[in-house]
C-alpha positions as CSV (number, residue, x, y, z in Angstrom):
1,M,90.5,123.1,113.8
2,P,90.0,123.6,110.1
3,C,86.3,123.2,110.8
4,H,86.4,126.1,113.5
5,T,88.6,127.9,111.0
6,S,85.9,127.8,108.4
7,Q,83.3,129.0,110.7
8,Q,85.4,132.1,111.4
9,T,85.6,133.1,107.5
10,D,82.1,132.9,107.3
11,L,81.2,135.5,109.8
12,K,80.0,138.8,108.2
13,G,81.9,142.1,109.5
14,F,78.8,143.6,110.7
15,S,75.3,142.7,111.9
16,C,72.3,141.9,109.8
17,L,69.6,144.6,109.0
18,S,66.9,143.0,111.2
19,C,69.3,142.7,114.8
20,R,70.7,146.4,113.9
21,Q,67.0,147.6,113.7
22,R,66.0,145.7,116.7
23,K,69.0,146.5,118.9
24,V,70.3,142.8,119.4
25,K,73.4,141.3,119.4
26,C,73.8,139.1,115.9
27,D,76.2,136.1,115.3
28,R,76.8,137.6,112.0
29,R,76.0,134.1,110.4
30,T,74.2,133.8,107.0
31,P,71.3,133.0,108.0
32,C,71.6,134.5,111.3
33,L,70.1,132.7,114.6
34,N,67.9,135.6,115.6
35,C,66.6,135.9,112.3
36,V,65.8,132.1,111.9
37,K,64.3,131.8,115.4
38,A,61.6,134.8,114.3
39,E,61.5,133.0,110.9
40,R,62.2,136.6,109.4
41,Q,64.4,137.7,106.0
42,C,68.0,137.6,107.3
43,S,69.4,140.4,105.4
44,F,73.3,141.6,105.5
45,V,73.0,145.4,104.1
46,A,76.3,147.1,105.2
47,P,75.8,150.3,107.7
48,V,75.6,153.2,106.4
49,R,77.8,156.2,108.3
50,G,76.6,159.0,109.1
51,K,77.9,162.2,108.5
52,R,80.0,163.5,111.4
53,K,78.4,166.1,113.2
54,R,80.2,169.8,113.3
55,T,82.1,170.2,116.8
56,K,80.4,172.4,118.9
57,P,82.8,176.1,120.0
58,P,84.0,175.3,123.6
59,R,81.4,176.9,126.1
60,E,82.2,180.3,127.8
61,T,83.0,179.6,131.4
62,L,81.2,181.2,134.1
63,H,84.3,183.4,134.5
64,A,84.7,184.7,130.9
65,R,81.6,185.6,130.9
66,V,81.6,187.7,133.9
67,K,84.6,189.6,132.6
68,R,82.9,190.5,129.6
69,Y,80.0,191.6,130.8
70,E,82.5,193.8,133.1
71,E,84.0,195.4,130.4
72,M,80.8,196.2,128.5
73,L,79.6,197.9,131.3
74,K,82.5,199.8,131.9
75,A,82.4,200.9,127.8
76,Y,79.2,202.8,129.6
77,G,81.0,204.6,131.8
78,A,80.2,202.0,135.1
79,K,82.5,201.9,137.5
80,I,83.6,198.4,138.7
81,E,85.3,197.5,142.1
82,P,87.7,194.8,141.7
83,C,86.8,191.5,144.2
84,D,89.1,190.1,146.2
85,D,88.9,186.6,145.3
86,D,88.4,187.4,141.8
87,S,92.0,185.9,141.6
88,D,91.0,182.7,143.4
89,M,88.2,181.7,141.4
90,S,89.1,178.9,139.3
91,E,87.6,177.3,136.2
92,T,86.4,174.2,137.9
93,E,84.0,175.8,139.8
94,T,81.9,177.0,137.2
95,E,81.6,174.1,135.7
96,P,79.2,171.6,136.2
97,Q,80.3,169.1,139.4
98,S,80.5,165.8,138.1
99,I,78.0,163.3,140.3
100,T,79.8,161.2,142.9
101,P,79.6,157.1,143.2
102,E,77.7,158.2,146.6
103,S,75.4,160.9,145.3
104,S,74.1,158.7,142.2
105,G,72.8,156.0,143.9
106,S,69.6,157.3,145.2
107,M,69.1,158.4,141.2
108,S,70.1,154.7,140.7
109,A,67.4,153.5,142.5
110,M,64.9,155.4,141.6
111,R,65.6,155.2,138.0
112,M,65.4,151.4,138.5
113,Q,62.0,152.2,139.6
114,G,61.1,154.2,136.8
115,C,61.1,157.7,138.2
116,C,62.6,159.9,135.9
117,I,65.2,162.3,137.5
118,M,64.3,166.0,136.2
119,P,66.5,168.8,136.3
120,E,66.3,171.4,139.0
121,D,64.3,174.1,137.1
122,I,61.4,171.4,136.2
123,K,61.4,169.2,139.8
124,P,58.4,167.9,140.7
125,K,55.6,169.8,142.8
126,F,53.2,169.0,145.2
127,I,50.9,170.3,146.9
128,I,48.8,169.3,150.0
129,K,45.7,171.3,151.3
130,E,43.6,169.8,154.1
131,G,43.7,166.3,153.0
132,A,43.6,167.1,149.3
133,S,46.7,166.7,147.1
134,R,47.9,167.3,144.0
135,Y,51.3,166.0,142.1
136,F,52.6,167.7,139.0
137,D,55.1,166.3,136.7
138,S,54.9,169.2,133.9
139,A,57.5,171.9,134.2
140,L,55.1,174.5,133.6
141,W,52.4,173.9,136.3
142,S,55.1,172.2,139.1
143,N,56.8,176.0,138.9
144,L,53.7,177.5,139.9
145,S,52.8,178.9,143.2
146,D,50.4,176.7,145.4
147,D,47.3,178.6,144.7
148,F,47.3,178.7,141.2
149,Q,45.6,175.6,139.2
150,H,44.9,174.4,135.3
151,P,41.6,176.2,134.6
152,E,40.4,172.7,133.6
153,S,41.7,170.8,137.2
154,T,39.1,170.6,140.2
155,N,38.6,173.4,142.1
156,F,38.5,172.8,146.2
157,N,37.2,174.5,149.3
158,D,39.0,174.6,152.4
159,V,38.4,170.8,153.7
160,G,39.7,170.0,150.6
161,E,36.6,168.7,148.7
162,A,35.4,169.4,145.2
163,V,33.3,172.6,144.7
164,P,29.5,171.3,144.7
165,V,27.6,170.9,141.5
166,E,25.6,173.8,141.8
167,Q,29.0,175.9,142.1
168,D,30.3,174.9,138.8
169,N,29.6,174.5,135.4
170,H,30.7,170.5,135.1
171,I,28.7,167.9,135.0
172,D,29.0,165.1,137.3
173,E,30.5,161.9,135.4
174,G,31.0,159.4,137.9
175,G,27.7,157.6,137.5
176,L,28.9,156.5,134.1
177,F,31.6,154.1,136.1
178,F,28.8,152.0,137.9
179,E,26.7,149.0,136.5
180,Q,23.1,149.5,136.6
181,E,21.2,149.0,139.9
182,H,17.5,149.1,140.7
183,T,17.6,151.8,142.5
184,D,19.6,154.7,140.8
185,K,20.1,156.9,143.7
186,I,19.3,158.2,147.5
187,E,18.3,161.2,148.2
188,N,18.8,161.3,152.2
189,L,21.5,159.4,153.1
190,S,21.9,160.4,156.3
191,K,18.8,158.2,157.0
192,L,21.3,154.7,156.5
193,H,23.6,155.4,158.9
194,A,23.7,152.9,161.7
195,T,22.4,153.6,165.4
196,P,25.1,153.8,168.0
197,Q,24.2,150.2,169.0
198,L,24.5,148.6,165.6
199,L,27.8,150.7,164.3
200,S,29.6,149.4,168.1
201,K,28.8,145.6,166.3
202,L,29.9,146.6,162.8
203,K,33.1,148.3,164.3
204,E,34.3,144.9,166.1
205,I,33.0,143.0,163.0
206,Y,35.7,145.2,160.4
207,A,38.2,145.0,163.0
208,D,38.0,141.0,163.1
209,R,37.1,140.0,159.3
210,V,37.8,143.0,156.9
211,D,41.0,144.9,158.6
212,P,43.5,142.3,158.2
213,M,42.5,141.7,154.8
214,M,42.4,145.2,153.6
215,K,44.8,147.5,155.5
216,I,43.6,151.1,154.4
217,L,42.2,152.5,157.2
218,H,44.0,153.8,160.3
219,L,41.4,152.3,163.2
220,P,41.5,154.6,166.0
221,T,41.9,157.5,164.2
222,F,39.0,156.4,161.7
223,W,36.7,155.7,165.1
224,V,37.4,159.3,166.3
225,S,36.5,161.0,163.4
226,V,32.8,158.8,162.4
227,T,31.8,159.2,166.2
228,N,32.3,163.4,165.7
229,A,30.7,162.8,162.4
230,L,27.8,160.8,163.3
231,R,26.6,163.5,166.2
232,H,25.6,166.0,163.0
233,P,24.7,163.1,160.3
234,D,23.7,166.1,157.9
235,N,26.9,168.3,158.0
236,I,29.1,165.5,157.6
237,P,32.1,166.2,154.8
238,K,31.4,164.4,151.5
239,S,34.3,162.4,151.6
240,L,34.1,161.5,155.5
241,E,30.4,160.1,154.6
242,S,31.5,158.3,151.4
243,L,34.3,156.9,153.4
244,I,31.6,156.0,156.6
245,F,29.2,154.1,154.1
246,A,31.9,152.3,152.4
247,F,32.7,150.8,155.8
248,Y,29.7,150.2,156.2
249,L,29.5,148.4,152.7
250,V,32.6,146.2,153.4
251,T,31.8,145.4,156.6
252,I,28.4,143.7,155.5
253,S,30.0,142.0,152.7
254,S,31.7,139.8,155.2
255,L,28.5,138.9,157.1
256,K,26.9,135.8,156.5
257,E,22.6,135.3,156.1
258,D,22.1,134.7,159.4
259,E,24.2,137.5,161.2
260,C,22.5,139.8,158.3
261,Q,19.0,138.9,159.9
262,N,20.4,139.3,163.0
263,L,21.5,142.7,162.9
264,F,19.5,144.3,160.2
265,G,16.2,142.1,160.3
266,L,16.4,141.9,156.6
267,S,18.1,139.6,153.9
268,L,22.1,139.9,152.9
269,T,21.3,140.6,149.4
270,T,18.8,143.5,150.1
271,I,21.4,145.0,152.8
272,M,24.0,144.4,150.2
273,S,22.2,146.4,147.5
274,R,21.0,149.1,149.7
275,Y,24.2,149.9,151.4
276,R,25.8,149.5,147.6
277,V,23.7,151.8,146.2
278,A,24.3,154.5,148.8
279,T,28.0,154.0,149.0
280,R,28.0,154.7,145.3
281,Q,25.7,157.7,145.8
282,A,27.9,159.2,148.0
283,L,31.2,158.5,146.4
284,I,29.0,160.5,143.5
285,N,28.5,163.5,145.9
286,A,32.2,163.5,146.9
287,R,33.2,164.0,143.3
288,F,35.3,161.2,143.1
289,V,36.4,160.9,139.6
290,S,38.2,164.2,139.9
291,T,39.1,163.9,143.7
292,S,42.2,165.1,145.2
293,N,41.0,163.9,148.5
294,L,43.1,160.7,150.4
295,M,39.4,159.7,152.2
296,T,37.3,159.3,148.9
297,L,40.2,157.6,147.4
298,Q,39.9,155.6,150.2
299,A,36.7,154.8,150.2
300,F,36.4,153.7,146.2
301,S,39.3,151.8,146.8
302,I,37.1,149.8,149.0
303,F,34.1,150.1,147.3
304,T,35.5,148.5,144.2
305,V,36.3,145.0,146.4
306,C,32.6,145.3,147.7
307,V,31.0,144.8,144.4
308,R,33.5,142.1,142.9
309,N,30.9,139.8,142.9
310,T,28.5,141.7,141.4
311,Y,30.2,143.8,138.6
312,R,31.9,142.4,135.8
313,C,35.7,142.0,136.0
314,D,36.1,144.4,132.4
315,T,34.0,146.9,134.6
316,L,36.2,146.3,137.7
317,Y,39.4,146.0,135.3
318,I,38.3,150.2,134.5
319,L,37.7,151.3,137.9
320,S,41.0,149.7,139.2
321,G,42.6,152.1,136.6
322,V,40.6,155.0,137.5
323,A,41.8,154.8,141.3
324,I,45.3,154.0,139.6
325,R,45.2,157.2,137.7
326,L,43.9,159.4,141.0
327,A,46.5,158.0,143.1
328,R,49.1,159.2,140.7
329,K,47.8,162.5,140.7
330,M,47.7,162.5,144.3
331,G,51.4,161.6,144.0
332,L,50.5,158.3,145.6
333,H,53.2,156.6,143.6
334,R,56.2,158.8,145.8
335,D,57.2,157.7,148.5
336,G,56.0,160.3,151.4
337,T,59.9,160.7,152.7
338,F,60.6,162.2,149.2
339,L,57.4,164.3,149.4
340,G,58.7,166.1,153.2
341,L,55.1,164.3,154.6
342,S,55.2,163.5,158.4
343,P,55.7,159.4,159.3
344,F,51.9,158.9,159.9
345,E,51.1,160.4,156.9
346,T,53.4,158.9,154.3
347,E,52.6,155.6,155.8
348,M,48.8,155.5,155.4
349,R,49.5,156.8,151.8
350,R,51.6,153.6,151.2
351,R,49.1,151.3,153.0
352,L,46.9,152.6,150.2
353,W,49.0,152.8,147.3
354,W,50.1,149.0,147.0
355,H,46.4,148.2,148.3
356,L,45.6,149.8,144.8
357,A,48.6,148.1,143.2
358,H,48.0,144.1,144.4
359,V,44.4,144.8,143.0
360,D,45.1,146.2,139.9
361,C,47.5,143.7,139.0
362,R,44.8,140.9,140.4
363,T,42.7,141.8,137.9
364,A,44.4,142.3,135.2
365,D,45.8,139.3,135.3
366,V,42.1,137.6,135.2
367,M,41.5,139.9,132.3
368,G,44.8,138.7,130.6
369,T,46.4,141.6,129.9
370,K,49.0,143.7,131.7
371,P,48.5,146.0,134.8
372,S,48.6,150.0,134.7
373,P,52.2,151.2,133.9
374,E,52.0,153.6,136.8
375,I,52.6,150.4,139.2
376,S,56.3,150.2,137.8
377,N,56.8,153.7,137.6
378,G,57.1,155.3,141.6
379,D,59.1,154.8,144.4
380,T,57.1,154.0,147.3
381,Q,58.4,151.9,149.6
382,K,55.9,149.1,151.2
383,P,54.4,149.6,154.5
384,I,56.1,148.6,157.6
385,N,55.5,145.6,160.1
386,V,53.4,147.1,162.6
387,D,50.3,147.2,164.3
388,D,48.5,150.2,164.2
389,E,48.1,151.1,167.7
390,E,52.2,151.9,166.9
391,L,51.1,154.2,164.5
392,L,50.3,157.9,165.7
393,P,49.6,161.0,163.9
394,D,51.8,163.2,166.0
395,M,54.8,160.9,165.8
396,K,58.0,162.1,164.4
397,K,59.5,159.0,163.3
398,L,58.3,155.5,162.6
399,P,58.5,152.8,165.0
400,S,61.1,150.2,164.2
401,E,59.7,147.0,161.8
402,R,58.8,143.6,163.4
403,N,59.0,140.2,162.4
404,G,56.6,138.3,163.1
405,I,52.2,138.4,162.6
406,T,51.0,141.8,163.1
407,G,47.6,143.2,161.6
408,I,49.6,144.1,158.5
409,S,51.4,141.1,157.6
410,L,48.2,140.0,155.0
411,C,48.7,142.5,153.0
412,L,52.7,142.7,153.1
413,L,52.5,138.9,152.3
414,K,51.3,140.7,149.1
415,C,53.6,142.9,148.5
416,E,56.3,140.1,149.0
417,I,54.4,138.4,146.2
418,M,54.4,141.1,144.2
419,E,58.1,141.7,144.1
420,T,58.9,138.2,143.6
421,L,56.6,138.6,140.4
422,C,59.1,141.6,139.2
423,K,62.0,139.4,139.6
424,F,60.1,137.1,136.9
425,A,58.8,139.7,135.1
426,D,62.9,141.2,134.9
427,P,62.8,141.7,130.9
428,Y,59.3,143.3,131.1
429,P,59.3,145.2,134.1
430,T,55.7,146.6,133.7
431,D,54.8,143.4,133.6
432,L,53.6,142.1,136.8
433,R,51.4,139.1,136.1
434,W,51.5,135.4,137.3
435,E,51.7,134.6,133.4
436,M,55.3,135.6,134.0
437,L,56.2,132.8,135.5
438,Y,55.7,131.1,132.8
439,N,58.5,133.3,131.3
440,P,60.8,130.7,128.6
441,D,63.7,133.3,129.0
442,I,64.2,132.5,132.4
443,S,65.2,128.5,133.1
444,V,63.4,126.3,135.5
445,A,66.5,125.9,137.7
446,R,66.6,130.3,138.3
447,K,62.6,130.1,138.7
448,D,62.9,127.1,141.8
449,S,66.0,129.1,143.2
450,L,64.1,132.6,143.4
451,I,60.8,130.2,144.7
452,D,63.6,128.6,147.6
453,A,64.6,132.4,147.9
454,V,61.2,133.6,148.9
455,E,60.0,130.9,150.8
456,D,63.3,131.1,152.9
457,H,62.5,134.4,153.4
458,L,58.6,134.0,154.3
459,E,59.5,131.4,156.7
460,K,61.9,133.3,158.6
461,K,60.0,136.9,158.7
462,Y,56.4,135.2,159.1
463,L,55.9,131.8,159.6
464,R,57.8,130.9,161.9
465,Y,55.8,133.1,164.4
466,C,52.6,131.6,163.6
467,D,50.3,130.4,166.3
468,L,48.2,128.3,165.0
469,A,45.7,128.4,167.8
470,N,45.3,132.0,166.4
471,S,42.6,132.0,163.2
472,L,44.5,135.3,161.5
473,H,48.1,133.2,162.1
474,T,46.5,130.2,160.7
475,F,44.9,131.9,158.1
476,I,47.9,133.8,156.9
477,S,50.5,130.3,157.1
478,V,47.5,128.9,154.5
479,M,47.8,131.7,152.5
480,I,52.1,131.9,152.4
481,R,52.0,128.1,151.3
482,S,49.3,128.5,149.1
483,A,51.2,131.1,147.5
484,V,54.7,129.2,147.2
485,C,52.6,126.3,145.9
486,K,51.2,128.4,142.9
487,M,54.7,129.7,142.0
488,R,56.1,125.7,141.9
489,L,52.9,125.0,139.8
490,F,52.8,127.9,137.8
491,A,56.9,127.3,137.2
492,H,56.6,123.5,136.2
493,N,53.1,124.0,134.6
494,I,52.9,122.5,131.2
495,R,52.0,125.6,129.5
496,Q,55.4,127.1,129.3
497,F,56.1,123.9,127.1
498,A,53.2,124.8,124.3
499,H,55.2,127.4,122.8
500,H,57.9,125.2,122.3
501,S,59.1,122.2,120.8
502,A,60.7,121.3,124.2
503,K,58.6,118.7,126.2
504,A,57.8,118.9,129.5
505,T,60.3,116.4,131.9
506,Q,58.4,113.8,134.4
507,K,60.0,116.2,137.1
508,D,58.1,118.9,135.4
509,H,54.7,116.8,135.5
510,D,55.4,115.5,139.2
511,V,55.9,119.0,140.7
512,A,52.6,120.3,138.8
513,F,50.7,117.2,139.8
514,F,51.7,117.6,143.7
515,N,51.5,121.6,144.1
516,A,48.1,121.5,142.3
517,M,47.0,118.6,144.9
518,K,48.4,121.0,147.7
519,L,47.0,123.8,146.4
520,L,42.9,122.2,146.7
521,E,43.7,120.8,149.8
522,Y,44.7,124.3,151.5
523,A,41.5,125.6,149.8
524,N,39.2,122.7,151.2
525,L,40.9,123.4,154.6
526,I,39.7,127.1,154.0
527,Q,36.2,126.6,153.2
528,G,35.8,124.1,155.6
529,G,36.3,126.8,158.5
530,H,39.3,125.1,160.3
531,M,40.2,127.2,163.5
532,G,37.8,129.6,162.1
533,V,39.2,130.7,159.0
534,D,36.4,130.6,157.2
535,K,35.3,134.4,158.7
536,Y,38.1,135.7,155.8
537,M,36.6,133.7,152.8
538,W,34.1,137.1,152.0
539,Q,37.1,138.2,149.6
540,I,38.5,135.4,148.3
541,G,37.2,134.6,145.2
542,T,36.9,131.2,143.4
543,S,39.1,131.6,139.9
544,Y,41.9,130.3,141.4
545,L,40.3,127.0,142.1
546,W,39.2,126.6,139.1
547,N,42.7,127.2,137.3
548,T,44.1,124.4,139.8
549,M,41.3,122.4,139.0
550,L,42.5,122.5,135.1
551,Y,45.9,121.5,135.9
552,L,44.9,118.7,138.5
553,L,42.5,117.1,135.9
554,I,45.4,117.3,132.9
555,E,47.9,115.8,135.6
556,V,45.6,113.1,136.2
557,R,44.7,112.2,133.2
558,C,48.2,111.3,132.2
559,R,48.4,109.4,135.7
560,K,44.9,107.4,135.0
561,T,45.4,105.2,138.3
562,G,47.5,104.5,141.6
563,P,47.1,105.9,145.2
564,D,47.8,109.5,144.4
565,V,45.2,109.5,141.4
566,E,42.7,108.1,144.1
567,R,43.9,111.0,146.6
568,A,43.1,113.7,143.5
569,W,40.1,112.5,143.1
570,Q,39.0,112.6,146.9
571,L,39.8,116.6,146.5
572,I,38.1,116.7,143.5
573,A,34.9,115.5,145.2
574,I,35.5,118.1,148.2
575,V,35.8,120.8,145.8
576,F,32.4,119.9,143.9
577,T,30.5,119.6,147.5
578,R,31.5,123.2,148.5
579,C,31.1,124.9,145.1
580,P,27.4,123.2,144.4
581,Q,27.4,126.1,141.5
582,V,29.3,124.4,139.7
583,L,26.5,121.6,139.6
584,E,23.5,123.7,139.4
585,E,24.2,126.8,137.1
586,F,23.6,125.8,133.2
587,T,25.2,129.2,131.9
588,G,28.7,129.0,133.0
589,S,31.2,128.5,130.1
590,V,33.7,127.6,132.6
591,Y,31.5,125.0,134.7
592,V,30.3,123.1,131.5
593,A,34.0,122.7,130.1
594,L,34.6,121.6,134.0
595,G,31.8,119.2,134.0
596,K,33.0,117.9,130.8
597,W,36.4,117.2,131.4
598,T,35.9,115.8,134.9
599,L,33.7,113.2,132.7
600,E,36.7,112.3,130.6
601,V,38.9,112.1,133.5
602,W,36.8,109.4,134.8
603,D,36.2,107.6,132.3
604,S,39.9,107.6,131.2
605,Y,40.0,106.3,135.3
606,M,37.5,103.8,135.1
607,A,39.2,102.5,131.7
608,A,42.8,102.5,133.0
609,S,41.7,100.1,136.2
610,K,39.5,98.0,134.2
611,A,42.7,97.1,132.0
612,E,45.1,96.8,135.0
613,G,42.5,94.1,136.4
614,L,42.0,96.2,139.3
615,P,38.1,96.8,141.3
616,E,36.2,99.2,139.6
617,P,36.2,102.5,141.1
618,V,32.4,103.2,143.0
619,T,31.3,106.2,140.9
620,P,30.9,109.1,143.2
621,D,27.7,111.4,143.0
622,Y,29.1,114.3,141.6
623,I,30.2,112.2,138.5
624,N,26.1,110.9,138.3
625,E,25.3,114.8,138.9
626,I,27.4,116.0,136.1
627,R,25.7,113.2,133.5
628,E,22.7,114.0,134.7
629,W,23.3,118.2,134.4
630,Q,25.2,116.9,130.8
631,R,22.0,115.6,129.7
632,L,19.4,118.4,130.9
633,K,22.1,120.5,129.5
634,A,21.5,118.7,126.2
635,E,17.5,118.8,126.1
636,S,18.2,122.5,126.6
637,E,20.6,122.7,123.6
638,A,17.5,121.1,121.7
639,V,15.2,123.6,122.7
640,A,17.5,126.2,122.0
641,K,17.8,125.4,118.6
642,S,14.2,125.3,118.0
643,D,13.4,128.4,119.4
644,K,16.8,130.5,119.5
645,A,14.6,133.6,120.8
646,E,14.0,131.9,124.3
647,A,14.8,134.0,127.3
648,R,18.4,132.1,128.5
649,P,18.3,131.0,132.3
650,V,19.6,133.8,134.8
651,T,21.0,132.1,137.8
652,R,21.1,133.3,141.5
653,H,25.0,133.9,140.5
654,S,24.0,136.4,137.7
655,V,22.7,139.1,139.5
656,G,20.9,140.4,136.5
657,I,24.1,140.6,134.2
658,E,23.9,137.9,131.6
659,K,26.4,135.5,131.7
660,F,29.0,133.8,129.0
661,S,26.9,131.0,128.4
662,Y,27.0,127.7,126.7
663,A,24.3,128.4,124.1
664,D,26.1,131.8,123.1
665,Y,28.1,128.4,121.4
666,L,25.5,126.9,119.3
667,D,24.3,130.4,118.1
668,T,27.9,130.9,116.2
669,G,27.6,127.6,115.2
670,F,30.4,125.7,116.7
671,S,30.3,122.5,118.1
672,E,31.2,121.3,121.5
673,S,34.7,120.1,120.9
674,Q,35.5,123.2,119.1
675,Y,35.6,125.0,122.0
676,F,36.1,122.3,124.9
677,P,38.7,120.5,123.3
678,N,40.9,117.3,124.8
679,L,42.8,118.3,128.0
680,F,45.8,116.8,125.9
681,S,45.7,119.3,123.7
682,F,46.6,121.9,126.3
683,E,50.1,120.6,126.2
684,T,50.7,121.7,122.8
685,D,48.3,124.5,121.9
686,P,49.0,127.5,123.2
687,N,45.6,129.1,122.0
688,Q,43.9,126.7,124.4
689,W,45.4,128.4,127.3
690,L,44.3,131.8,126.0
691,Q,40.9,130.4,125.4
692,W,40.2,128.9,128.8
693,E,41.5,132.6,130.7
694,Q,38.9,134.4,128.1
695,M,36.2,132.0,129.8
696,V,37.0,132.8,133.2
697,A,37.5,136.4,132.5
698,E,33.9,136.3,131.2
699,Q,32.6,134.3,133.8
700,G,33.2,137.3,135.9
701,F,35.5,135.9,138.7
702,P,38.0,139.0,139.5
703,N,39.7,137.0,142.5
């Protein structure tokens, strides 16, 4: 009791200066807990009360103001007839109406989404004209007529397209956003259009492999537009032309080498390069940088997906930001119901906005930065779970949403994951990254509760309806289970403890270990072509694979031996077998690091087996290949040291872009141990995780 009284008397009567400036609650002790944690100087300076503002005179009511004006008019001889209900006007009728709980519900929801509630006289304005749309937040421009435009904004013709270059004085800047190609421009795009027979085959491939992965187009209406346009290929509107070539490019991206040879008679690399340049030229012709046309934005968003294996991740990050800004200029961040659009157009805009949001979040996650803030400043609802056949351009209302697997279910899964990340990013609503699962402000129990809830939701809405005889259903099932495993791995990973004195518990190690193994099992299942799901691999990157390998190697190093460890080595062997680039390329820092760590953990496993009296494990082929690879690397380093001017090798994955290479480390004078430390350091040093993320980003893994 005396101790408690002493603690109470030690409390200051006001918060410390640092807590007042940061606007956080202070425990008023000397020093306070917040300053101790932040290692700041804790100063208790008495607050100075500001001067009290003068009380404004009461506002004149409308009734009193009208009466005063009438008297002034009478003084000039005007005759004012009395109003019969003049006496019935109450003072309350002239005052601003209060907001009832019922009326504030929608506004509260919009504030939660980050949208501003503007006064009536500066309400946002939305203009749509023949496929082009503009959204204005500015008080000045939102009050002007639909035909008036800012003098620096884009002018449009009657079909909602940008005016041709020869009709305005602006220099086209679209080419600045693209990386260099062997062929910079194609003069006549009409010669590259597919024949009717080839077009029909491409449509089937797109519907089977691309459409479920990227639900941007409404195939029934798009196909009518394509077939009508190709009857006169020289007169196709620029926006539609860019979308058609984006359709060609993304379909070709999903082909295998033998399929491309059968369809085009040329190698996949040649055809990809040809149609990548053609799509780029079509986008420049459509003035995509200044577009307000939905088709052009659709084409641009498809293009950014198709170049993820050829463009640097930094470039993709910039292109994604451009797409988000264009979408916001067109009002895609606002739901179509708010803008008064038709149900069909509302749904198509929702699909495109959420696709762009997911790409931007994923690219930002790889780059180790925050996604575009526009994503959190909108109220666009998720698309509904229906097939394209249920959507009609002239429909009066949207069909009822279904539970189960439809053509858009995989895209909706991405939306579900983004919504889950919002819950983990609650203190930072604009930071929708997987890294937020490391958030130390949320307890592990709370994280597990959120993950259990989303797993139960996905089970009821999708998984219970999966027909595993259907390849799309199987793929969606694997993606859902992989997403849940990834959440659990991140929530229990040792990375979240690297910033704190607390250590990971055995449960954390167990959850991370077994979920990392599950992730590799699912990855090997897809790459192995189980139930034909390998046809969706064209859009699946590898960054998640290398991250999972790192997590698994860390846990295997801790466990050393046992049946589970043996199973882990089998999974690692499958990864090296199906991803031979790890053993073939000498220029990838990620591959160099994984090779070094794999040998370290294997040697530790061999030593532990010998110490426990277990039979010596048979050295797998990939371990011998890594040793040989390191021997060749050492020889290459020796040559590089003697002749630093020697050109570095370019691999088949480099596509003319110089990769972040191990030889770069030698040029800086740092040793291998400084850049590729022992795996145990990841548990205590957060900088090692930042270094690893930088290597993955610079290696160029966008997905």
